[in-house]
C-alpha positions in Angstrom: -4.2 -5.4 -9.6 -3.8 -9.1 -10.3 -2.8 -11.6 -7.6 0.5 -12.0 -9.3 1.1 -8.2 -9.2 0.1 -8.1 -5.6 2.6 -10.9 -4.8 5.3 -9.1 -6.7 4.7 -5.9 -4.8 4.7 -7.6 -1.4 7.9 -9.4 -2.3 9.6 -6.2 -3.3 8.5 -4.6 0.0 10.1 -7.5 1.9 13.4 -7.1 0.1 13.9 -3.5 1.3 16.7 -2.6 3.6 14.3 -1.1 6.1 14.8 -2.2 9.7 11.0 -2.0 10.4 8.2 -2.6 7.9 4.6 -1.4 8.7 1.6 -2.3 6.5 -1.5 -0.2 6.7 -4.7 -1.4 5.1 -7.8 0.7 4.7 -11.2 0.2 3.0 -13.0 3.3 2.0 -16.1 4.3 -0.1 -14.9 6.7 -2.8 -17.4 9.1 -4.3 -17.0 10.3 -7.9 -18.7 13.1 -9.8 -22.2 12.1 -10.9 -22.8 10.4 -7.5 -21.2 7.1 -8.3 -19.7 5.4 -5.2 -17.3 2.6 -5.4 -15.5 0.6 -2.8 -11.7 1.0 -2.7 -9.0 -0.9 -0.7 -5.7 0.9 0.0 -2.5 -0.8 1.1 0.5 1.3 2.2 3.8 -0.1 3.1 6.1 2.1 5.2 9.7 1.3 6.0 11.8 2.7 8.8 15.6 2.7 8.3 18.5 2.7 10.7 18.4 6.5 10.9 14.8 6.4 12.0 13.4 8.0 8.8 10.1 6.7 7.4 9.8 6.0 3.7 6.6 5.1 1.9 7.6 2.0 -0.1 4.5 0.9 -2.0 1.1 2.6 -2.0 -1.4 0.5 -3.8 -5.1 1.0 -4.6 -7.6 -1.7 -5.6 -11.2 -1.2 -6.6 
């Protein structure tokens, strides 16, 4: 994901009508067949609306 795409994604998350916005970031080592391991960062945005329901707004993965 390019920096411009990241900025676009974050701006879209901020424009949501959710009352609360939670961002979760995680860095993991991901193993593939053949023994290859690569580092992966994951960003998940979760919005909580007036009714109290959670909604995943934008999961993103970056290698």
